[in-house]
C-alpha atoms as one frame of an Amber mdcrd trajectory, in Angstrom:
protein
  -0.841   5.790  -9.174   1.303   4.297 -11.961   3.850   7.233 -11.572   5.064
   4.593  -8.268   4.882   2.000 -10.967   0.465   0.859  -9.457  -1.851   1.459
 -11.593  -5.522  -0.347 -11.913  -4.840  -2.524 -14.150  -2.383  -4.310 -11.831
  -4.264  -7.667 -10.106  -3.590  -7.021  -6.680  -3.684  -3.889  -5.175  -3.966
  -3.653  -1.421  -4.662  -0.370   0.725  -3.586  -0.202   4.695  -5.526   2.898
   6.292  -4.842   4.371   9.108  -1.324   2.962   8.353   0.740   4.679  11.433
   4.587   3.419  11.044   3.116   0.869   8.368   3.458  -2.801  10.653   0.715
  -3.918   9.041   1.914  -2.484   5.129   4.710  -4.411   5.946   2.965  -7.093
   6.168   0.524  -7.461   3.909   3.030  -6.176   0.901   4.550  -9.497   0.688
   1.286 -11.020  -1.003   0.036  -7.745  -3.428   1.111  -6.390  -6.258   1.340
  -3.078  -4.635   0.205  -1.651  -0.953  -1.027   1.424  -0.475  -0.506   2.548
   3.668  -2.760   6.613   4.493  -2.641   8.251   7.834  -3.246  11.750   8.783
   0.189  12.115  11.126   2.998  13.254   8.979   5.633  11.650  12.067   3.832
   8.406  12.225   4.546   7.911   7.842   8.554   9.380   8.236   8.305   5.901
  10.442   6.130   3.916   7.740   9.015   5.857   4.686  11.966   4.648   6.708
  11.588   1.633   6.528   9.698   1.042   3.011   9.704  -1.608   0.927  10.549
  -1.937  -3.209   5.766  -2.528  -3.931   4.895   0.330  -0.591   3.332   3.615
  -1.362   2.843   5.347   1.606   0.690   9.558   1.889  -1.237  11.198   4.222
  -4.697  11.233   4.063  -7.791  11.536   5.634  -9.319   7.869   6.011 -12.579
   9.193   5.093 -11.592  11.212   1.869  -8.462   9.350  -0.492  -7.515  10.822
  -3.005  -7.740   7.406  -5.458  -9.719   6.881  -7.869 -13.392   4.658  -7.450
 -12.987   0.677  -7.862  -9.316   0.458  -7.250  -8.184  -2.256  -4.470  -8.620
  -5.275  -4.090  -8.338  -5.723  -0.079  -8.904  -2.618   2.044  -7.412  -3.060
   5.703  -7.195  -1.137   8.816  -5.622  -2.243  12.080  -6.874  -1.124  15.243
  -7.546   2.172  13.921 -11.183   2.405  12.902 -12.728   4.307  15.533 -10.687
   7.029  14.361 -12.601   7.341  11.512 -16.114   9.058  11.383 -17.873   5.349
  10.363 -20.451   6.381   7.806 -18.157   9.069   6.082 -15.580   5.973   5.950
 -18.183   3.330   3.810 -18.915   5.626   1.538 -15.064   6.000   0.558 -14.604
   2.311   0.976 -17.032   1.588  -1.348 -16.017   3.766  -3.495 -12.349   2.638
  -3.511 -13.016  -1.258  -3.588 -13.139  -2.768  -6.497 -15.594  -5.033  -7.491
 -15.730  -8.253  -5.473 -13.191  -6.642  -3.058 -12.694  -7.668   0.613 -12.638
  -5.385   3.563 -10.387  -6.515   6.314 -10.491  -4.328   9.840  -9.592  -6.489
  12.629  -7.449  -5.220  15.934  -5.802  -6.230  19.350  -9.113  -6.377  20.992
 -12.935  -7.253  20.371 -13.971  -3.528  18.952 -17.264  -2.159  20.277 -19.248
  -0.876  16.830 -21.638   1.699  18.647 -23.038   2.987  15.845 -24.182   0.051
  14.257 -25.996  -2.185  17.179 -27.376  -5.453  15.255 -24.028  -5.569  13.594
 -22.404  -5.367  16.735 -24.205  -8.188  17.542 -24.077 -10.585  15.372 -19.868
  -9.636  15.312 -19.602 -10.147  19.004 -21.661 -13.903  18.294 -19.530 -14.893
  15.442 -16.867 -13.907  18.066 -17.121 -15.310  21.014 -19.291 -18.345  19.720
 -18.168 -19.118  16.910 -15.083 -19.058  16.569 -13.987 -19.639  19.888 -11.639
 -22.339  20.636 -13.115 -25.553  21.636
């Protein structure tokens, strides 16, 4: 990663997994030293690269097996793509590349169903519909 001006010595590295056209990556790049976006779609990545900012970098990669070093990213995001991943393999990859005390943020347009992890789904659904519910 150092050849792009980003290495493990940077204090704020973000990874947007399933970045698509880079919409989320561009938003996050203003808050991080470097923001990487990975996706498996060449066509989507071409669009991301066409609007690439100075601290944004994109590459084609599976979510479940990236080329990044261990303990690299302070934040890993997934916007509207998690349902496409092999959950177990992706979770293992996140454990490998997330820096100590790092944060994982998975978001979408509606509440996602976490089918393989029923108890996690119940807890998150309760938090989403009761704890965060307005008024």
